[in-house]
C-alpha positions as CSV (number, residue, x, y, z in Angstrom):
1,X,0.0,0.0,0.0
2,X,2.8,2.4,0.9
3,X,4.6,1.6,-2.3
4,X,1.5,2.3,-4.4
5,X,0.9,5.5,-2.4
6,X,4.4,6.9,-2.9
7,X,4.5,5.9,-6.5
8,X,1.2,7.7,-7.3
9,X,2.2,10.7,-5.2
10,X,5.4,11.0,-7.2
11,X,3.6,10.7,-10.5
12,X,1.1,13.4,-9.4
13,X,3.7,15.7,-7.8
14,X,1.7,15.5,-4.6
15,X,2.7,15.7,-0.9
16,X,1.2,13.1,1.4
17,X,0.6,13.8,5.1
18,X,-0.1,11.0,7.5
19,X,-2.3,11.7,10.5
20,X,0.0,9.9,13.0
21,X,-1.6,11.4,16.1
22,X,-2.6,9.5,19.2
23,X,-1.8,5.8,19.4
24,X,0.2,4.5,16.4
25,X,2.0,1.1,16.1
26,X,5.7,1.1,16.8
27,X,7.8,1.9,13.8
28,X,4.9,3.6,11.8
29,X,6.4,7.1,12.0
30,X,9.9,6.0,11.1
31,X,8.5,4.0,8.1
32,X,6.5,7.0,6.9
33,X,9.5,9.2,7.2
34,X,11.7,6.8,5.3
35,X,9.2,7.0,2.4
36,X,8.9,10.8,2.4
37,X,5.4,10.9,3.9
38,X,5.0,13.7,6.4
39,X,3.6,13.2,9.9
40,X,1.4,15.6,11.9
41,X,2.4,17.7,14.9
42,X,-0.3,19.7,16.7
43,X,0.8,22.3,19.3
44,X,-1.6,21.3,22.0
45,X,-0.4,17.7,21.9
46,X,3.3,18.6,21.9
47,X,4.0,18.6,25.6
48,X,6.5,16.9,27.8
49,X,6.2,15.7,31.4
50,X,8.2,17.4,34.1
51,X,8.8,15.1,37.1
52,X,8.1,16.3,40.5
53,X,8.9,15.0,44.0
54,X,6.2,12.4,43.5
55,X,3.8,11.2,40.7
56,X,1.1,13.5,42.0
57,X,3.3,16.6,41.6
58,X,4.4,16.0,38.0
59,X,3.2,18.4,35.4
60,X,3.5,19.0,31.7
61,X,5.1,21.9,29.7
62,X,5.0,22.8,26.1
63,X,7.7,21.4,23.8
64,X,9.3,24.2,21.9
65,X,8.5,24.0,18.2
66,X,12.2,24.0,17.3
67,X,12.1,20.4,18.5
68,X,9.3,19.4,16.2
69,X,10.0,17.0,13.3
70,X,11.0,18.5,10.0
71,X,9.2,15.8,8.1
72,X,5.7,16.8,9.3
73,X,2.9,19.3,9.0
74,X,2.8,21.5,12.1
75,X,-0.3,23.3,13.3
76,X,-1.8,24.9,16.4
77,X,-5.0,22.9,16.3
78,X,-6.8,20.2,14.3
79,X,-10.4,19.6,13.1
80,X,-11.1,17.4,16.1
81,X,-10.4,20.2,18.6
82,X,-12.2,23.4,19.5
83,X,-10.8,26.3,17.6
84,X,-7.9,28.0,19.4
85,X,-9.9,30.9,20.9
86,X,-12.4,28.5,22.3
87,X,-9.8,26.1,23.5
88,X,-8.1,28.9,25.4
89,X,-11.4,29.9,26.9
90,X,-12.1,26.2,27.9
91,X,-15.1,25.8,25.6
92,X,-14.1,22.2,25.1
93,X,-14.6,21.4,28.8
94,X,-18.0,23.1,28.8
95,X,-19.2,21.2,25.7
96,X,-17.9,17.8,26.9
97,X,-19.6,18.4,30.2
98,X,-22.9,19.2,28.5
99,X,-22.6,16.1,26.3
100,X,-21.8,13.9,29.3
101,X,-18.4,12.9,28.0
102,X,-16.4,13.8,31.1
103,X,-15.1,10.9,33.3
104,X,-14.0,13.2,36.1
105,X,-15.5,16.1,38.0
106,X,-15.9,19.1,35.8
107,X,-14.0,21.3,38.1
108,X,-11.0,19.0,38.0
109,X,-11.2,19.0,34.2
110,X,-11.4,22.8,34.1
111,X,-8.5,23.2,36.5
112,X,-6.2,20.9,34.4
113,X,-7.3,22.6,31.2
114,X,-6.7,26.0,32.6
115,X,-3.2,24.9,33.7
116,X,-2.5,23.6,30.2
117,X,-3.5,26.8,28.5
118,X,-1.6,28.9,31.0
119,X,1.6,27.0,30.2
120,X,1.3,28.0,26.6
121,X,0.4,31.6,27.4
122,X,3.4,32.0,29.6
123,X,5.6,30.4,26.9
124,X,4.6,33.0,24.3
125,X,4.9,35.8,26.8
126,X,8.4,34.8,27.7
127,X,9.4,34.8,24.0
128,X,7.9,38.2,23.4
129,X,5.2,37.0,21.1
130,X,2.4,38.3,23.4
131,X,2.6,41.8,24.8
132,X,-0.7,41.6,26.5
133,X,0.1,41.1,30.2
134,X,-3.5,41.2,31.5
135,X,-4.9,38.2,33.2
136,X,-7.8,38.0,30.6
137,X,-5.8,38.3,27.4
138,X,-7.4,39.3,24.1
139,X,-8.2,36.0,22.5
140,X,-7.4,37.0,18.9
141,X,-4.0,38.4,20.1
142,X,-3.4,35.1,21.8
143,X,-4.4,33.1,18.7
144,X,-1.8,35.1,16.6
145,X,0.9,34.6,19.3
146,X,0.3,30.9,19.4
147,X,0.6,30.7,15.6
148,X,3.8,32.7,15.7
149,X,5.1,30.3,18.3
150,X,4.3,27.2,16.4
151,X,5.3,28.6,13.0
152,X,8.9,28.7,14.2
153,X,9.0,24.9,13.8
154,X,11.4,23.4,11.2
155,X,8.4,21.4,9.8
156,X,8.1,21.4,6.0
157,X,4.4,22.4,6.1
158,X,2.4,24.6,8.4
159,X,-1.4,24.5,8.5
160,X,-3.8,27.1,9.7
161,X,-7.5,26.5,10.5
162,X,-9.8,29.1,8.8
163,X,-11.8,29.2,12.1
164,X,-8.8,30.6,13.9
165,X,-8.5,33.5,11.5
166,X,-11.7,35.1,12.9
167,X,-11.6,33.9,16.5
168,X,-14.3,31.3,16.1
169,X,-14.9,29.4,19.3
170,X,-17.2,26.4,18.4
171,X,-15.8,23.0,17.3
172,X,-16.8,21.7,13.8
173,X,-16.5,18.2,15.1
174,X,-16.9,16.5,18.5
175,X,-15.3,13.0,18.5
176,X,-17.5,10.4,20.2
177,X,-20.7,12.0,19.0
178,X,-23.2,11.4,16.2
179,X,-26.6,13.0,16.8
180,X,-25.5,14.7,20.0
181,X,-23.7,17.4,18.2
182,X,-24.1,19.0,14.7
183,X,-20.8,17.7,13.3
184,X,-19.5,19.1,10.1
185,X,-22.5,21.5,9.8
186,X,-21.4,24.3,12.1
187,X,-20.8,27.6,10.1
188,X,-17.8,29.7,10.7
189,X,-18.5,32.7,13.0
190,X,-16.4,35.4,14.6
191,X,-15.8,35.6,18.4
192,X,-19.3,37.2,18.8
193,X,-21.1,34.3,17.0
194,X,-21.8,36.3,13.8
195,X,-21.8,34.0,10.8
196,X,-18.9,34.9,8.4
197,X,-19.3,34.6,4.7
198,X,-16.2,34.8,2.5
199,X,-16.5,38.5,2.0
200,X,-16.8,39.1,5.8
201,X,-13.9,36.8,6.5
202,X,-11.6,38.6,4.0
203,X,-12.6,42.0,5.6
204,X,-12.0,40.8,9.1
205,X,-8.7,42.0,10.8
206,X,-7.9,38.5,12.1
207,X,-6.4,36.9,8.9
208,X,-3.9,39.7,8.5
209,X,-3.0,39.6,12.2
210,X,-2.5,35.8,12.2
211,X,-0.6,35.6,8.8
212,X,1.7,38.5,9.7
213,X,2.6,36.7,12.9
214,X,3.2,33.5,10.9
215,X,5.3,35.1,8.2
216,X,7.7,36.7,10.7
217,X,8.6,33.3,12.0
218,X,8.5,31.2,8.8
219,X,10.9,33.6,7.1
């Protein structure tokens, strides 16, 4: 299968990206890399554990994008996550609680999610990518800063979600649901919930803000 895939990709002049997120069999990533197939690195998933005095005190911190793989497509988010503005505002915790998907107390989930987001906020602040020092940061500024942070990766490709360009907060897909959530039929909106057509999206200040931040790092 891989031989046919790489042959046809070569004939078509196409780039192939493998979604090697989550649990993959040993050797899969190495095999894909050997055949010139890119992997996927999503910022929120790129964290490393910091050992504490005991197991209970261990925590995670962001992996700097300079350590991402070159043979991959890097991004801040993915279609199976809440858009970045919503993720930073813990919308994913609220939705999963409403859908009955949580296996722990909602306050425990919210505390851990807040700590995760705070780790990335502090990272972009320390690197001078976010000048906003207020406790409640402007979410679009944060979205741009997180994209600048991730865009510094040596990865061959860098992907941007259209929803992130206008500060959308609702997920387009909720894994583990069928009729419980309107998967793949949620229109793009701005941070206020106003539906954005193509003309409105192009006139919104978000795309320029995000892409300017990306271009500074990708150069």
